[in-house]
N, C-alpha and C positions, 0 to 999 in steps of 0.2 A: 504493500499499499505505500509507504514512502516513497518507492522509486516511481511508481506509475500513476498516482492519482495526486491530484492539486487539493483535494478535499476528501478524505477518508473518516466516515464517522460509524459508529456502532451504536445502536437503538436497541433495547430490551424493554418490551410491551410487557407490562403486567396486569393480567386479568382485565382484558378489555371486553366489554360486553355491549350488546345494543341489538337492534333486530337483524334479521335474518343472517345470524352468525353460526347457524348449524345448531346441532344438540349435545356437542362433545365439552361443554362448559359447564360449569357450576350453575349459572342464573338460567340459561336456557334449560338445561337439564332438571332443574328444579320445576320450572313453568310446564315442562312436559309431563313430569310425573303429577303435579298440583291437577292436570287436565283430568287424570285417571282416577283421581279419589272422588268416592260417593260417601253417601251418608252411613252406609254399613260398615264400609271400611276405611276410617280415616288416618290408617297408620301411614306414617311418612318415615323413612328409614335414612338416617344419616351416618355417614362415615367417621368415628371417633366421637368424642366427648360432646360436641357441637362448641365446645369453647376455643377450638382453634379458629384462627383469625385471619383474613384477608383484605385485604384494599383492591376496590375495584374503579375502573376509569371507564366513563360511557364513551363509545365509539365517536363522537363528535368533538369531545375533550382530547381525546388521542390524536386525532387527525389535526387539532389545532396544535398542539404539544409537536407532532411529527414535522408538521409545515415551519414552527418555530427553530426545531433542529436543522432542517436542511437549510433555511436562510441566516441563522444566526450561530449553529454550532461550529466547534473550533475541529479544525484537522487532528485526526488520531485520538479523538475524545470518544467516551462511552456514555450514553446518556439512558437514564431510566425513566420509562413513559409510564405514569401511573399517579396515583394519589398516597397521601399519607394518611388517609382515613381508615381505620381499621372497623371491621365488623365482626363479631362471631358469628360462624355458620349457624348456629341454633337461632340467632336473632335474625339472620337474612332469611332462614326457612320461615320463621314467623310472620316476618315483615313482606314476604312475597306472598304468602298464604291469606294475610290481611288484603293486600291490594287484589287478590284473585277472589277475594270473598269465599275463601274455603278454610273450614276448619279442620284441624290436623292434631294430631297425636305423635310426637316423634318418639321414635325407637332408634336408640344408639347401637351401632355395630363396632367393631374393632376399627381402629383407623390403621390402614393398609401399611405395611412394612415400608420404609423410608419417607412416609409423607411428612410433610413440615407443619408444625405447629402452629407457627405464625409467620406471614410473609406480608412483608410490606417495605416498599423499594424506598430508597434514599433519593429524594427528587431534588435536590438542592441546586444541581446542575440546569435544569429545565426551569427551575423558579428563577433562576438569576439570568435566564434569557428573557424572561417576562411572561413565563406560562400562568395564567390563571384559569382553573376550572371553571365551567359555566353552568354543569349540572350536578347536583347534589344526588345521592343514590335514589332517593323517591321518584325525584323527576325524570332518570335515566332508566328506573324499572318500569314507571307507568309507560313510556314509550315502548319498552322492550316488550312487556307482558300484553300491551295492547296488538303489538305486531304478532306475536306467537299465537296469542289467543283467536286471532282473526284468519289463519292460515291453516 
């Protein structure tokens, strides 16, 4: 990279979510599973104790951060794209269930081997470039849930 590029930047996305992102990520997977819950069986399984934390960034904020990195990022730097807002997985499950208007009963299972208990990126570098998120988790979840529920 030093030899062949005038500007080489590495970016690391952290838990990006939003409409039309498939079903292989936490938020769309939860939404998909909520659609299958009925009054007879409200059991909702989460891996681990639910006390594990993650930080999520809505796709529009990710795109804005990525654009900043392209425009203002420095050669041979690594930038984390995410937020520093952490949420416990159990709280996320209840938040999405409330927005979907579905009552659930959480059942915990073992955390898969090698899973991270807490994941929160250091976003100081993108903050110095001027990044400011526009979507809080509730606003992003509403847009995401509406997209998945209507498809």
